[in-house]
C-alpha positions as semicolon CSV with decimal commas, in nm:
position;residue;x (nm);y (nm);z (nm)
1;X;1,282;-3,862;3,085
2;X;1,212;-3,911;2,715
3;X;1,117;-3,599;2,519
4;X;0,915;-3,602;2,197
5;X;0,856;-3,332;1,938
6;X;0,495;-3,253;1,855
7;X;0,393;-3,268;1,488
8;X;0,098;-3,139;1,291
9;X;-0,115;-3,359;1,063
10;X;0,108;-3,269;0,767
11;X;0,412;-3,423;0,937
12;X;0,576;-3,092;1,034
13;X;0,727;-3,023;1,375
14;X;0,528;-2,758;1,561
15;X;0,813;-2,648;1,789
16;X;0,638;-2,790;2,094
17;X;0,813;-3,061;2,299
18;X;0,640;-3,296;2,543
19;X;0,748;-3,561;2,789
20;X;0,661;-3,910;2,668
21;X;0,385;-4,070;2,871
22;X;0,286;-3,751;3,054
23;X;-0,091;-3,791;3,090
24;X;-0,128;-3,422;3,182
25;X;-0,029;-3,308;2,833
26;X;-0,319;-3,172;2,631
27;X;-0,304;-3,194;2,253
28;X;-0,503;-2,985;2,008
29;X;-0,683;-3,155;1,716
30;X;-0,390;-3,091;1,482
31;X;-0,116;-3,202;1,725
32;X;0,035;-3,547;1,726
33;X;0,336;-3,738;1,845
34;X;0,532;-3,908;1,567
35;X;0,638;-4,267;1,518
36;X;0,820;-4,455;1,245
37;X;0,726;-4,790;1,094
38;X;0,915;-5,004;0,846
39;X;0,806;-5,308;0,655
40;X;1,099;-5,526;0,553
41;X;1,018;-5,764;0,267
42;X;1,218;-6,071;0,166
43;X;1,253;-6,213;-0,186
44;X;0,954;-6,444;-0,124
45;X;0,721;-6,145;-0,085
46;X;0,688;-6,200;0,291
47;X;0,715;-5,922;0,546
48;X;0,908;-5,930;0,872
49;X;0,650;-5,909;1,150
50;X;0,720;-5,890;1,518
51;X;0,507;-5,978;1,814
52;X;0,554;-5,722;2,086
53;X;0,631;-5,825;2,441
54;X;0,346;-5,860;2,688
55;X;0,472;-5,536;2,848
56;X;0,419;-5,362;2,510
57;X;0,075;-5,516;2,452
58;X;0,151;-5,851;2,288
59;X;0,027;-5,740;1,944
60;X;0,179;-5,810;1,605
61;X;0,337;-5,511;1,435
62;X;0,593;-5,377;1,197
63;X;0,921;-5,256;1,342
64;X;0,935;-4,896;1,456
65;X;0,907;-4,653;1,740
66;X;0,874;-4,298;1,863
67;X;1,074;-4,017;1,709
68;X;1,266;-3,859;1,997
69;X;1,308;-3,484;2,035
70;X;1,567;-3,361;1,787
71;X;1,566;-3,683;1,582
72;X;1,440;-3,721;1,227
73;X;1,228;-4,009;1,098
74;X;1,509;-4,175;0,899
75;X;1,759;-4,188;1,187
76;X;1,479;-4,310;1,414
77;X;1,391;-4,607;1,193
78;X;1,758;-4,706;1,163
79;X;1,791;-4,683;1,544
80;X;1,471;-4,878;1,610
81;X;1,563;-5,165;1,378
82;X;1,906;-5,186;1,543
83;X;1,756;-5,177;1,895
84;X;1,464;-5,414;1,840
85;X;1,619;-5,661;1,594
86;X;1,995;-5,611;1,625
87;X;2,018;-5,544;1,249
88;X;2,201;-5,248;1,096
89;X;2,012;-5,112;0,795
90;X;2,190;-4,777;0,780
91;X;2,360;-4,858;0,446
92;X;2,059;-5,025;0,285
93;X;1,822;-4,879;0,026
94;X;1,551;-4,768;0,268
95;X;1,259;-4,609;0,085
96;X;1,063;-4,331;0,254
97;X;0,693;-4,338;0,173
98;X;0,586;-4,022;0,351
99;X;0,348;-4,026;0,643
100;X;-0,011;-4,090;0,741
101;X;-0,219;-3,992;1,041
102;X;-0,386;-4,290;1,202
103;X;-0,553;-4,233;1,535
104;X;-0,321;-4,011;1,740
105;X;0,029;-4,055;1,599
106;X;0,169;-3,933;1,272
107;X;0,331;-4,242;1,121
108;X;0,638;-4,198;0,901
109;X;0,651;-4,497;0,668
110;X;0,955;-4,682;0,537
111;X;1,000;-4,987;0,314
112;X;1,304;-5,205;0,267
113;X;1,357;-5,502;0,038
114;X;1,612;-5,718;0,221
115;X;1,656;-6,084;0,304
116;X;1,728;-6,102;0,674
117;X;1,800;-6,444;0,818
118;X;1,583;-6,485;1,127
119;X;1,878;-6,660;1,296
120;X;2,081;-6,338;1,266
121;X;1,824;-6,134;1,459
122;X;1,890;-6,045;1,822
123;X;1,560;-5,946;1,980
124;X;1,523;-5,667;2,234
125;X;1,325;-5,893;2,469
126;X;1,188;-5,597;2,664
127;X;0,996;-5,491;2,353
128;X;0,982;-5,787;2,113
129;X;0,868;-6,139;2,201
130;X;0,916;-6,302;1,861
131;X;0,954;-6,238;1,488
132;X;0,852;-6,419;1,172
133;X;0,799;-6,364;0,803
134;X;0,432;-6,346;0,696
135;X;0,246;-6,314;0,369
136;X;0,000;-6,030;0,317
137;X;-0,288;-6,279;0,364
138;X;-0,143;-6,396;0,697
139;X;-0,107;-6,034;0,809
140;X;-0,470;-5,963;0,711
141;X;-0,574;-6,269;0,912
142;X;-0,404;-6,150;1,232
143;X;-0,559;-5,805;1,181
144;X;-0,905;-5,961;1,140
145;X;-0,849;-6,156;1,462
146;X;-0,768;-5,833;1,649
147;X;-0,404;-5,932;1,701
148;X;-0,261;-5,632;1,512
149;X;-0,346;-5,266;1,560
150;X;-0,507;-5,101;1,259
151;X;-0,236;-4,835;1,235
152;X;0,027;-5,095;1,151
153;X;-0,196;-5,241;0,881
154;X;-0,264;-4,893;0,735
155;X;0,114;-4,856;0,701
156;X;0,128;-5,189;0,516
157;X;-0,145;-5,068;0,280
158;X;0,074;-4,768;0,194
159;X;0,369;-5,002;0,128
160;X;0,154;-5,224;-0,096
161;X;0,030;-4,918;-0,285
162;X;0,391;-4,809;-0,342
163;X;0,485;-5,157;-0,468
164;X;0,186;-5,165;-0,705
165;X;0,275;-4,822;-0,847
166;X;0,642;-4,923;-0,883
167;X;0,537;-5,236;-1,077
168;X;0,325;-5,022;-1,311
169;X;0,620;-4,793;-1,381
170;X;0,858;-5,074;-1,478
């Protein structure tokens, strides 16, 4: 049984804990489960995108997952990247970009500039079918074709906004 903390729209834990996947749970308007998403960018300006397994919907997405009860967003994203891609990012310069509410989950957003060789990745086949690097235009194209959920693209927009603001401050 996997337990999840419930968060409010501001990204704060409410103190309530629910069982993941329990369809009998009722959430108020300001209650959400929380997930993490990270966009990893290489030196070519491409982002690491994964295609989820058929069991997980077969959509394209960033790497991430649910924040388990008692976990924080940072430790969750490190765990998820290790589980899904077999890559340890715990000592890398991971940048936290806050959170957004898209649909039901609160999404905690992370960005990492790192060249990861696709040959070094060990996929968690239960969750990830394949991975590739894609440009922003390629990502927009798969979104337009309905192959990526809007929440993952909203996270990318936040990453791109951060990058634009960082460029202005240089």
